[in-house]
PDB file of N, CA, C and O in Angstrom:
ATOM      1  N   MET A   1       0.836  -1.174   0.000  1.00  0.00           N
ATOM      2  CA  MET A   1       0.000   0.000   0.000  1.00  0.00           C
ATOM      3  C   MET A   1       0.884   1.241   0.000  1.00  0.00           C
ATOM      4  O   MET A   1       1.812   1.345   0.802  1.00  0.00           O
ATOM      5  N   ILE A   2       0.598   2.181  -0.897  1.00  0.00           N
ATOM      6  CA  ILE A   2       1.373   3.412  -1.005  1.00  0.00           C
ATOM      7  C   ILE A   2       0.711   4.496  -0.169  1.00  0.00           C
ATOM      8  O   ILE A   2      -0.500   4.706  -0.234  1.00  0.00           O
ATOM      9  N   ASP A   3       1.519   5.166   0.603  1.00  0.00           N
ATOM     10  CA  ASP A   3       1.038   6.293   1.412  1.00  0.00           C
ATOM     11  C   ASP A   3       0.439   7.345   0.478  1.00  0.00           C
ATOM     12  O   ASP A   3       1.018   7.638  -0.568  1.00  0.00           O
ATOM     13  N   THR A   4      -0.694   7.907   0.833  1.00  0.00           N
ATOM     14  CA  THR A   4      -1.371   8.873  -0.023  1.00  0.00           C
ATOM     15  C   THR A   4      -0.589  10.176  -0.155  1.00  0.00           C
ATOM     16  O   THR A   4      -0.846  10.950  -1.077  1.00  0.00           O
ATOM     17  N   LEU A   5       0.371  10.441   0.754  1.00  0.00           N
ATOM     18  CA  LEU A   5       1.177  11.656   0.663  1.00  0.00           C
ATOM     19  C   LEU A   5       2.442  11.449  -0.173  1.00  0.00           C
ATOM     20  O   LEU A   5       3.144  12.408  -0.494  1.00  0.00           O
ATOM     21  N   THR A   6       2.723  10.215  -0.518  1.00  0.00           N
ATOM     22  CA  THR A   6       3.913   9.912  -1.297  1.00  0.00           C
ATOM     23  C   THR A   6       3.571   9.933  -2.766  1.00  0.00           C
ATOM     24  O   THR A   6       2.632   9.273  -3.212  1.00  0.00           O
ATOM     25  N   LYS A   7       4.351  10.708  -3.522  1.00  0.00           N
ATOM     26  CA  LYS A   7       4.147  10.766  -4.965  1.00  0.00           C
ATOM     27  C   LYS A   7       5.377  10.173  -5.630  1.00  0.00           C
ATOM     28  O   LYS A   7       6.503  10.536  -5.292  1.00  0.00           O
ATOM     29  N   ILE A   8       5.172   9.273  -6.564  1.00  0.00           N
ATOM     30  CA  ILE A   8       6.267   8.647  -7.292  1.00  0.00           C
ATOM     31  C   ILE A   8       6.392   9.342  -8.641  1.00  0.00           C
ATOM     32  O   ILE A   8       5.449   9.383  -9.431  1.00  0.00           O
ATOM     33  N   TYR A   9       7.580   9.887  -8.881  1.00  0.00           N
ATOM     34  CA  TYR A   9       7.828  10.617 -10.125  1.00  0.00           C
ATOM     35  C   TYR A   9       8.462   9.696 -11.159  1.00  0.00           C
ATOM     36  O   TYR A   9       9.391   8.951 -10.847  1.00  0.00           O
ATOM     37  N   SER A  10       7.966   9.747 -12.376  1.00  0.00           N
ATOM     38  CA  SER A  10       8.560   8.939 -13.437  1.00  0.00           C
ATOM     39  C   SER A  10       9.929   9.485 -13.839  1.00  0.00           C
ATOM     40  O   SER A  10      10.797   8.729 -14.274  1.00  0.00           O
ATOM     41  N   HIS A  11      10.121  10.789 -13.694  1.00  0.00           N
ATOM     42  CA  HIS A  11      11.411  11.439 -13.961  1.00  0.00           C
ATOM     43  C   HIS A  11      11.771  12.243 -12.716  1.00  0.00           C
ATOM     44  O   HIS A  11      11.452  13.428 -12.612  1.00  0.00           O
ATOM     45  N   ALA A  12      12.434  11.587 -11.784  1.00  0.00           N
ATOM     46  CA  ALA A  12      12.772  12.234 -10.512  1.00  0.00           C
ATOM     47  C   ALA A  12      13.594  13.503 -10.738  1.00  0.00           C
ATOM     48  O   ALA A  12      14.493  13.514 -11.578  1.00  0.00           O
ATOM     49  N   PRO A  13      13.293  14.573  -9.994  1.00  0.00           N
ATOM     50  CA  PRO A  13      14.002  15.839 -10.200  1.00  0.00           C
ATOM     51  C   PRO A  13      15.447  15.821  -9.693  1.00  0.00           C
ATOM     52  O   PRO A  13      16.264  16.613 -10.163  1.00  0.00           O
ATOM     53  N   ILE A  14      15.774  14.961  -8.772  1.00  0.00           N
ATOM     54  CA  ILE A  14      17.136  14.902  -8.252  1.00  0.00           C
ATOM     55  C   ILE A  14      17.895  13.822  -9.003  1.00  0.00           C
ATOM     56  O   ILE A  14      17.544  12.644  -8.939  1.00  0.00           O
ATOM     57  N   THR A  15      18.936  14.231  -9.715  1.00  0.00           N
ATOM     58  CA  THR A  15      19.729  13.268 -10.468  1.00  0.00           C
ATOM     59  C   THR A  15      21.164  13.200  -9.966  1.00  0.00           C
ATOM     60  O   THR A  15      21.951  12.375 -10.432  1.00  0.00           O
ATOM     61  N   GLU A  16      21.502  14.060  -9.024  1.00  0.00           N
ATOM     62  CA  GLU A  16      22.870  14.078  -8.516  1.00  0.00           C
ATOM     63  C   GLU A  16      22.860  14.485  -7.052  1.00  0.00           C
ATOM     64  O   GLU A  16      22.028  15.284  -6.624  1.00  0.00           O
ATOM     65  N   ALA A  17      23.781  13.933  -6.299  1.00  0.00           N
ATOM     66  CA  ALA A  17      23.919  14.297  -4.889  1.00  0.00           C
ATOM     67  C   ALA A  17      25.398  14.368  -4.552  1.00  0.00           C
ATOM     68  O   ALA A  17      26.217  13.672  -5.154  1.00  0.00           O
ATOM     69  N   VAL A  18      25.731  15.204  -3.597  1.00  0.00           N
ATOM     70  CA  VAL A  18      27.116  15.347  -3.152  1.00  0.00           C
ATOM     71  C   VAL A  18      27.199  14.911  -1.699  1.00  0.00           C
ATOM     72  O   VAL A  18      26.420  15.362  -0.858  1.00  0.00           O
ATOM     73  N   ILE A  19      28.135  14.044  -1.417  1.00  0.00           N
ATOM     74  CA  ILE A  19      28.362  13.589  -0.047  1.00  0.00           C
ATOM     75  C   ILE A  19      29.830  13.838   0.269  1.00  0.00           C
ATOM     76  O   ILE A  19      30.719  13.357  -0.433  1.00  0.00           O
ATOM     77  N   GLU A  20      30.070  14.590   1.323  1.00  0.00           N
ATOM     78  CA  GLU A  20      31.439  14.864   1.742  1.00  0.00           C
ATOM     79  C   GLU A  20      31.639  14.298   3.133  1.00  0.00           C
ATOM     80  O   GLU A  20      30.856  14.567   4.044  1.00  0.00           O
ATOM     81  N   LEU A  21      32.686  13.518   3.288  1.00  0.00           N
ATOM     82  CA  LEU A  21      32.998  12.923   4.579  1.00  0.00           C
ATOM     83  C   LEU A  21      34.227  13.613   5.155  1.00  0.00           C
ATOM     84  O   LEU A  21      35.239  13.765   4.470  1.00  0.00           O
ATOM     85  N   ARG A  22      34.137  14.027   6.410  1.00  0.00           N
ATOM     86  CA  ARG A  22      35.273  14.623   7.103  1.00  0.00           C
ATOM     87  C   ARG A  22      35.463  13.902   8.419  1.00  0.00           C
ATOM     88  O   ARG A  22      34.497  13.555   9.098  1.00  0.00           O
ATOM     89  N   VAL A  23      36.710  13.681   8.771  1.00  0.00           N
ATOM     90  CA  VAL A  23      37.025  13.005  10.021  1.00  0.00           C
ATOM     91  C   VAL A  23      38.021  13.853  10.801  1.00  0.00           C
ATOM     92  O   VAL A  23      38.739  14.674  10.231  1.00  0.00           O
ATOM     93  N   ASP A  24      38.053  13.639  12.126  1.00  0.00           N
ATOM     94  CA  ASP A  24      38.932  14.423  12.990  1.00  0.00           C
ATOM     95  C   ASP A  24      40.398  14.037  12.869  1.00  0.00           C
ATOM     96  O   ASP A  24      41.276  14.883  13.040  1.00  0.00           O
ATOM     97  N   SER A  25      40.670  12.791  12.579  1.00  0.00           N
ATOM     98  CA  SER A  25      42.064  12.353  12.490  1.00  0.00           C
ATOM     99  C   SER A  25      42.466  12.205  11.024  1.00  0.00           C
ATOM    100  O   SER A  25      41.617  12.121  10.137  1.00  0.00           O
ATOM    101  N   GLU A  26      43.766  12.175  10.791  1.00  0.00           N
ATOM    102  CA  GLU A  26      44.264  12.039   9.429  1.00  0.00           C
ATOM    103  C   GLU A  26      44.065  10.606   8.938  1.00  0.00           C
ATOM    104  O   GLU A  26      44.292   9.649   9.678  1.00  0.00           O
ATOM    105  N   VAL A  27      43.643  10.473   7.697  1.00  0.00           N
ATOM    106  CA  VAL A  27      43.443   9.164   7.074  1.00  0.00           C
ATOM    107  C   VAL A  27      44.547   9.004   6.036  1.00  0.00           C
ATOM    108  O   VAL A  27      44.722   9.866   5.175  1.00  0.00           O
ATOM    109  N   SER A  28      45.284   7.914   6.113  1.00  0.00           N
ATOM    110  CA  SER A  28      46.412   7.701   5.205  1.00  0.00           C
ATOM    111  C   SER A  28      45.929   7.554   3.759  1.00  0.00           C
ATOM    112  O   SER A  28      44.779   7.205   3.495  1.00  0.00           O
ATOM    113  N   GLN A  29      46.846   7.832   2.843  1.00  0.00           N
ATOM    114  CA  GLN A  29      46.552   7.681   1.417  1.00  0.00           C
ATOM    115  C   GLN A  29      46.145   6.242   1.117  1.00  0.00           C
ATOM    116  O   GLN A  29      45.247   6.009   0.308  1.00  0.00           O
ATOM    117  N   LYS A  30      46.795   5.283   1.758  1.00  0.00           N
ATOM    118  CA  LYS A  30      46.489   3.865   1.546  1.00  0.00           C
ATOM    119  C   LYS A  30      45.055   3.539   1.975  1.00  0.00           C
ATOM    120  O   LYS A  30      44.340   2.826   1.270  1.00  0.00           O
ATOM    121  N   GLU A  31      44.640   4.059   3.124  1.00  0.00           N
ATOM    122  CA  GLU A  31      43.268   3.832   3.603  1.00  0.00           C
ATOM    123  C   GLU A  31      42.253   4.482   2.668  1.00  0.00           C
ATOM    124  O   GLU A  31      41.203   3.901   2.395  1.00  0.00           O
ATOM    125  N   GLN A  32      42.555   5.675   2.180  1.00  0.00           N
ATOM    126  CA  GLN A  32      41.656   6.343   1.232  1.00  0.00           C
ATOM    127  C   GLN A  32      41.505   5.520  -0.041  1.00  0.00           C
ATOM    128  O   GLN A  32      40.403   5.380  -0.571  1.00  0.00           O
ATOM    129  N   GLU A  33      42.610   4.979  -0.525  1.00  0.00           N
ATOM    130  CA  GLU A  33      42.563   4.167  -1.739  1.00  0.00           C
ATOM    131  C   GLU A  33      41.761   2.888  -1.532  1.00  0.00           C
ATOM    132  O   GLU A  33      41.122   2.410  -2.470  1.00  0.00           O
ATOM    133  N   LYS A  34      41.781   2.323  -0.331  1.00  0.00           N
ATOM    134  CA  LYS A  34      40.952   1.157  -0.017  1.00  0.00           C
ATOM    135  C   LYS A  34      39.471   1.498  -0.145  1.00  0.00           C
ATOM    136  O   LYS A  34      38.692   0.717  -0.692  1.00  0.00           O
ATOM    137  N   VAL A  35      39.087   2.665   0.361  1.00  0.00           N
ATOM    138  CA  VAL A  35      37.689   3.103   0.273  1.00  0.00           C
ATOM    139  C   VAL A  35      37.302   3.292  -1.191  1.00  0.00           C
ATOM    140  O   VAL A  35      36.215   2.890  -1.607  1.00  0.00           O
ATOM    141  N   VAL A  36      38.190   3.904  -1.969  1.00  0.00           N
ATOM    142  CA  VAL A  36      37.920   4.097  -3.402  1.00  0.00           C
ATOM    143  C   VAL A  36      37.679   2.750  -4.076  1.00  0.00           C
ATOM    144  O   VAL A  36      36.748   2.619  -4.871  1.00  0.00           O
ATOM    145  N   GLN A  37      38.495   1.756  -3.773  1.00  0.00           N
ATOM    146  CA  GLN A  37      38.337   0.440  -4.382  1.00  0.00           C
ATOM    147  C   GLN A  37      37.019  -0.228  -3.975  1.00  0.00           C
ATOM    148  O   GLN A  37      36.377  -0.894  -4.787  1.00  0.00           O
ATOM    149  N   ARG A  38      36.624  -0.045  -2.717  1.00  0.00           N
ATOM    150  CA  ARG A  38      35.359  -0.651  -2.251  1.00  0.00           C
ATOM    151  C   ARG A  38      34.147  -0.020  -2.932  1.00  0.00           C
ATOM    152  O   ARG A  38      33.131  -0.684  -3.132  1.00  0.00           O
ATOM    153  N   LEU A  39      34.252   1.250  -3.284  1.00  0.00           N
ATOM    154  CA  LEU A  39      33.128   1.963  -3.895  1.00  0.00           C
ATOM    155  C   LEU A  39      33.194   1.981  -5.418  1.00  0.00           C
ATOM    156  O   LEU A  39      32.306   2.532  -6.068  1.00  0.00           O
ATOM    157  N   LYS A  40      34.229   1.388  -5.988  1.00  0.00           N
ATOM    158  CA  LYS A  40      34.452   1.447  -7.426  1.00  0.00           C
ATOM    159  C   LYS A  40      33.287   0.883  -8.251  1.00  0.00           C
ATOM    160  O   LYS A  40      33.019   1.368  -9.350  1.00  0.00           O
ATOM    161  N   LYS A  41      32.611  -0.116  -7.739  1.00  0.00           N
ATOM    162  CA  LYS A  41      31.486  -0.719  -8.470  1.00  0.00           C
ATOM    163  C   LYS A  41      30.384   0.309  -8.736  1.00  0.00           C
ATOM    164  O   LYS A  41      29.851   0.385  -9.843  1.00  0.00           O
ATOM    165  N   ASP A  42      30.050   1.092  -7.717  1.00  0.00           N
ATOM    166  CA  ASP A  42      28.991   2.091  -7.858  1.00  0.00           C
ATOM    167  C   ASP A  42      29.496   3.434  -8.376  1.00  0.00           C
ATOM    168  O   ASP A  42      28.743   4.191  -8.988  1.00  0.00           O
ATOM    169  N   TYR A  43      30.783   3.728  -8.127  1.00  0.00           N
ATOM    170  CA  TYR A  43      31.376   5.012  -8.527  1.00  0.00           C
ATOM    171  C   TYR A  43      32.696   4.731  -9.242  1.00  0.00           C
ATOM    172  O   TYR A  43      33.767   4.875  -8.652  1.00  0.00           O
ATOM    173  N   PRO A  44      32.620   4.329 -10.513  1.00  0.00           N
ATOM    174  CA  PRO A  44      33.816   3.876 -11.221  1.00  0.00           C
ATOM    175  C   PRO A  44      34.808   4.976 -11.608  1.00  0.00           C
ATOM    176  O   PRO A  44      35.947   4.675 -11.964  1.00  0.00           O
ATOM    177  N   HIS A  45      34.405   6.215 -11.547  1.00  0.00           N
ATOM    178  CA  HIS A  45      35.277   7.317 -11.952  1.00  0.00           C
ATOM    179  C   HIS A  45      35.784   8.050 -10.715  1.00  0.00           C
ATOM    180  O   HIS A  45      34.997   8.496  -9.880  1.00  0.00           O
ATOM    181  N   SER A  46      37.107   8.171 -10.606  1.00  0.00           N
ATOM    182  CA  SER A  46      37.672   8.850  -9.443  1.00  0.00           C
ATOM    183  C   SER A  46      38.729   9.860  -9.876  1.00  0.00           C
ATOM    184  O   SER A  46      39.415   9.673 -10.880  1.00  0.00           O
ATOM    185  N   GLN A  47      38.845  10.924  -9.103  1.00  0.00           N
ATOM    186  CA  GLN A  47      39.849  11.955  -9.323  1.00  0.00           C
ATOM    187  C   GLN A  47      40.523  12.244  -7.986  1.00  0.00           C
ATOM    188  O   GLN A  47      39.869  12.281  -6.943  1.00  0.00           O
ATOM    189  N   HIS A  48      41.832  12.448  -8.031  1.00  0.00           N
ATOM    190  CA  HIS A  48      42.555  12.869  -6.833  1.00  0.00           C
ATOM    191  C   HIS A  48      42.234  14.338  -6.581  1.00  0.00           C
ATOM    192  O   HIS A  48      42.205  15.138  -7.516  1.00  0.00           O
ATOM    193  N   LEU A  49      41.997  14.690  -5.332  1.00  0.00           N
ATOM    194  CA  LEU A  49      41.808  16.088  -4.954  1.00  0.00           C
ATOM    195  C   LEU A  49      43.034  16.534  -4.175  1.00  0.00           C
ATOM    196  O   LEU A  49      43.518  15.818  -3.299  1.00  0.00           O
ATOM    197  N   ASN A  50      43.527  17.710  -4.497  1.00  0.00           N
ATOM    198  CA  ASN A  50      44.697  18.249  -3.826  1.00  0.00           C
ATOM    199  C   ASN A  50      44.379  19.595  -3.209  1.00  0.00           C
ATOM    200  O   ASN A  50      43.533  20.341  -3.704  1.00  0.00           O
ATOM    201  N   LYS A  51      45.059  19.888  -2.137  1.00  0.00           N
ATOM    202  CA  LYS A  51      44.922  21.168  -1.452  1.00  0.00           C
ATOM    203  C   LYS A  51      46.155  21.997  -1.807  1.00  0.00           C
ATOM    204  O   LYS A  51      47.284  21.539  -1.633  1.00  0.00           O
ATOM    205  N   PHE A  52      45.940  23.214  -2.303  1.00  0.00           N
ATOM    206  CA  PHE A  52      47.027  24.107  -2.669  1.00  0.00           C
ATOM    207  C   PHE A  52      47.059  25.268  -1.687  1.00  0.00           C
ATOM    208  O   PHE A  52      46.024  25.852  -1.366  1.00  0.00           O
ATOM    209  N   ASN A  53      48.243  25.594  -1.220  1.00  0.00           N
ATOM    210  CA  ASN A  53      48.438  26.756  -0.353  1.00  0.00           C
ATOM    211  C   ASN A  53      49.423  27.692  -1.030  1.00  0.00           C
ATOM    212  O   ASN A  53      50.483  27.275  -1.497  1.00  0.00           O
ATOM    213  N   VAL A  54      49.052  28.961  -1.075  1.00  0.00           N
ATOM    214  CA  VAL A  54      49.942  29.984  -1.601  1.00  0.00           C
ATOM    215  C   VAL A  54      50.085  31.034  -0.516  1.00  0.00           C
ATOM    216  O   VAL A  54      49.095  31.623  -0.081  1.00  0.00           O
ATOM    217  N   ASN A  55      51.314  31.271  -0.079  1.00  0.00           N
ATOM    218  CA  ASN A  55      51.576  32.266   0.963  1.00  0.00           C
ATOM    219  C   ASN A  55      52.436  33.388   0.400  1.00  0.00           C
ATOM    220  O   ASN A  55      53.474  33.145  -0.217  1.00  0.00           O
ATOM    221  N   PHE A  56      51.990  34.612   0.622  1.00  0.00           N
ATOM    222  CA  PHE A  56      52.730  35.794   0.216  1.00  0.00           C
ATOM    223  C   PHE A  56      53.317  36.430   1.467  1.00  0.00           C
ATOM    224  O   PHE A  56      52.615  36.625   2.459  1.00  0.00           O
ATOM    225  N   ASN A  57      54.576  36.745   1.421  1.00  0.00           N
ATOM    226  CA  ASN A  57      55.229  37.392   2.549  1.00  0.00           C
ATOM    227  C   ASN A  57      55.865  38.688   2.057  1.00  0.00           C
ATOM    228  O   ASN A  57      56.761  38.672   1.213  1.00  0.00           O
ATOM    229  N   ALA A  58      55.402  39.785   2.585  1.00  0.00           N
ATOM    230  CA  ALA A  58      55.971  41.087   2.227  1.00  0.00           C
ATOM    231  C   ALA A  58      56.374  41.790   3.513  1.00  0.00           C
ATOM    232  O   ALA A  58      55.562  41.983   4.417  1.00  0.00           O
ATOM    233  N   SER A  59      57.631  42.165   3.573  1.00  0.00           N
ATOM    234  CA  SER A  59      58.135  42.874   4.741  1.00  0.00           C
ATOM    235  C   SER A  59      59.224  43.844   4.288  1.00  0.00           C
ATOM    236  O   SER A  59      59.715  43.743   3.164  1.00  0.00           O
ATOM    237  N   PRO A  60      59.601  44.776   5.151  1.00  0.00           N
ATOM    238  CA  PRO A  60      60.660  45.724   4.773  1.00  0.00           C
ATOM    239  C   PRO A  60      61.995  45.035   4.446  1.00  0.00           C
ATOM    240  O   PRO A  60      62.810  45.575   3.698  1.00  0.00           O
ATOM    241  N   THR A  61      62.205  43.857   5.003  1.00  0.00           N
ATOM    242  CA  THR A  61      63.472  43.160   4.763  1.00  0.00           C
ATOM    243  C   THR A  61      63.443  42.258   3.536  1.00  0.00           C
ATOM    244  O   THR A  61      64.488  41.744   3.135  1.00  0.00           O
ATOM    245  N   GLY A  62      62.314  42.056   2.948  1.00  0.00           N
ATOM    246  CA  GLY A  62      62.227  41.206   1.766  1.00  0.00           C
ATOM    247  C   GLY A  62      60.831  40.669   1.570  1.00  0.00           C
ATOM    248  O   GLY A  62      59.945  40.885   2.397  1.00  0.00           O
ATOM    249  N   SER A  63      60.647  39.984   0.498  1.00  0.00           N
ATOM    250  CA  SER A  63      59.340  39.403   0.210  1.00  0.00           C
ATOM    251  C   SER A  63      59.552  38.033  -0.419  1.00  0.00           C
ATOM    252  O   SER A  63      60.650  37.694  -0.858  1.00  0.00           O
ATOM    253  N   GLY A  64      58.502  37.274  -0.451  1.00  0.00           N
ATOM    254  CA  GLY A  64      58.599  35.950  -1.035  1.00  0.00           C
ATOM    255  C   GLY A  64      57.245  35.298  -1.169  1.00  0.00           C
ATOM    256  O   GLY A  64      56.257  35.726  -0.573  1.00  0.00           O
ATOM    257  N   VAL A  65      57.227  34.276  -1.948  1.00  0.00           N
ATOM    258  CA  VAL A  65      56.017  33.493  -2.176  1.00  0.00           C
ATOM    259  C   VAL A  65      56.375  32.029  -1.979  1.00  0.00           C
ATOM    260  O   VAL A  65      57.380  31.550  -2.506  1.00  0.00           O
ATOM    261  N   THR A  66      55.549  31.321  -1.219  1.00  0.00           N
ATOM    262  CA  THR A  66      55.722  29.877  -1.087  1.00  0.00           C
ATOM    263  C   THR A  66      54.445  29.192  -1.541  1.00  0.00           C
ATOM    264  O   THR A  66      53.337  29.642  -1.248  1.00  0.00           O
ATOM    265  N   VAL A  67      54.621  28.115  -2.251  1.00  0.00           N
ATOM    266  CA  VAL A  67      53.489  27.341  -2.764  1.00  0.00           C
ATOM    267  C   VAL A  67      53.667  25.908  -2.290  1.00  0.00           C
ATOM    268  O   VAL A  67      54.758  25.345  -2.382  1.00  0.00           O
ATOM    269  N   SER A  68      52.594  25.323  -1.784  1.00  0.00           N
ATOM    270  CA  SER A  68      52.653  23.923  -1.375  1.00  0.00           C
ATOM    271  C   SER A  68      51.382  23.208  -1.817  1.00  0.00           C
ATOM    272  O   SER A  68      50.332  23.821  -2.008  1.00  0.00           O
ATOM    273  N   GLN A  69      51.507  21.920  -1.969  1.00  0.00           N
ATOM    274  CA  GLN A  69      50.382  21.086  -2.401  1.00  0.00           C
ATOM    275  C   GLN A  69      50.387  19.827  -1.552  1.00  0.00           C
ATOM    276  O   GLN A  69      51.440  19.255  -1.272  1.00  0.00           O
ATOM    277  N   GLN A  70      49.182  19.397  -1.139  1.00  0.00           N
ATOM    278  CA  GLN A  70      49.086  18.142  -0.409  1.00  0.00           C
ATOM    279  C   GLN A  70      47.791  17.432  -0.786  1.00  0.00           C
ATOM    280  O   GLN A  70      46.794  18.082  -1.098  1.00  0.00           O
ATOM    281  N   PRO A  71      47.802  16.091  -0.759  1.00  0.00           N
ATOM    282  CA  PRO A  71      46.592  15.346  -1.103  1.00  0.00           C
ATOM    283  C   PRO A  71      45.443  15.682  -0.158  1.00  0.00           C
ATOM    284  O   PRO A  71      45.638  15.798   1.052  1.00  0.00           O
ATOM    285  N   GLN A  72      44.264  15.835  -0.712  1.00  0.00           N
ATOM    286  CA  GLN A  72      43.072  16.166   0.066  1.00  0.00           C
ATOM    287  C   GLN A  72      42.109  14.988   0.148  1.00  0.00           C
ATOM    288  O   GLN A  72      41.369  14.854   1.122  1.00  0.00           O
ATOM    289  N   GLY A  73      42.118  14.133  -0.874  1.00  0.00           N
ATOM    290  CA  GLY A  73      41.189  13.011  -0.901  1.00  0.00           C
ATOM    291  C   GLY A  73      40.858  12.628  -2.332  1.00  0.00           C
ATOM    292  O   GLY A  73      41.685  12.774  -3.232  1.00  0.00           O
ATOM    293  N   PHE A  74      39.649  12.139  -2.535  1.00  0.00           N
ATOM    294  CA  PHE A  74      39.212  11.687  -3.847  1.00  0.00           C
ATOM    295  C   PHE A  74      37.807  12.193  -4.132  1.00  0.00           C
ATOM    296  O   PHE A  74      37.009  12.416  -3.221  1.00  0.00           O
ATOM    297  N   ARG A  75      37.529  12.366  -5.396  1.00  0.00           N
ATOM    298  CA  ARG A  75      36.174  12.669  -5.866  1.00  0.00           C
ATOM    299  C   ARG A  75      35.713  11.457  -6.651  1.00  0.00           C
ATOM    300  O   ARG A  75      36.343  11.075  -7.637  1.00  0.00           O
ATOM    301  N   LEU A  76      34.620  10.851  -6.221  1.00  0.00           N
ATOM    302  CA  LEU A  76      34.083   9.661  -6.876  1.00  0.00           C
ATOM    303  C   LEU A  76      32.770  10.009  -7.561  1.00  0.00           C
ATOM    304  O   LEU A  76      31.919  10.679  -6.977  1.00  0.00           O
ATOM    305  N   THR A  77      32.606   9.555  -8.795  1.00  0.00           N
ATOM    306  CA  THR A  77      31.356   9.811  -9.520  1.00  0.00           C
ATOM    307  C   THR A  77      30.931   8.545 -10.282  1.00  0.00           C
ATOM    308  O   THR A  77      31.745   7.676 -10.594  1.00  0.00           O
ATOM    309  N   SER A  78      29.642   8.482 -10.563  1.00  0.00           N
ATOM    310  CA  SER A  78      29.134   7.355 -11.352  1.00  0.00           C
ATOM    311  C   SER A  78      29.239   7.654 -12.851  1.00  0.00           C
ATOM    312  O   SER A  78      29.228   6.738 -13.673  1.00  0.00           O
ATOM    313  N   ASN A  79      29.339   8.934 -13.199  1.00  0.00           N
ATOM    314  CA  ASN A  79      29.459   9.340 -14.608  1.00  0.00           C
ATOM    315  C   ASN A  79      30.773  10.067 -14.804  1.00  0.00           C
ATOM    316  O   ASN A  79      31.246  10.742 -13.890  1.00  0.00           O
ATOM    317  N   PRO A  80      31.378   9.942 -15.988  1.00  0.00           N
ATOM    318  CA  PRO A  80      32.617  10.686 -16.238  1.00  0.00           C
ATOM    319  C   PRO A  80      32.335  12.190 -16.211  1.00  0.00           C
ATOM    320  O   PRO A  80      31.268  12.640 -16.630  1.00  0.00           O
ATOM    321  N   THR A  81      33.299  12.952 -15.716  1.00  0.00           N
ATOM    322  CA  THR A  81      33.117  14.411 -15.673  1.00  0.00           C
ATOM    323  C   THR A  81      33.992  15.097 -16.664  1.00  0.00           C
ATOM    324  O   THR A  81      33.968  16.324 -16.764  1.00  0.00           O
TER     325      THR A  81
END
């Protein structure tokens, strides 16, 4: 029996969802790759995400720019992007 307040759409309006997981402790690259492999069946397309930091330092004694990059995680999708 279908609830009278529930409507079933033949063309559902939601075709995409974003889920972001954050944890308090650091997760190793190896552990992240294990999760990617477990989800590969449903989300076969993956991209590495990186965090970029750019620092500008300007002072009377000199100036400089430092750039750093570190792995942030993965983006998993069911469709190629």
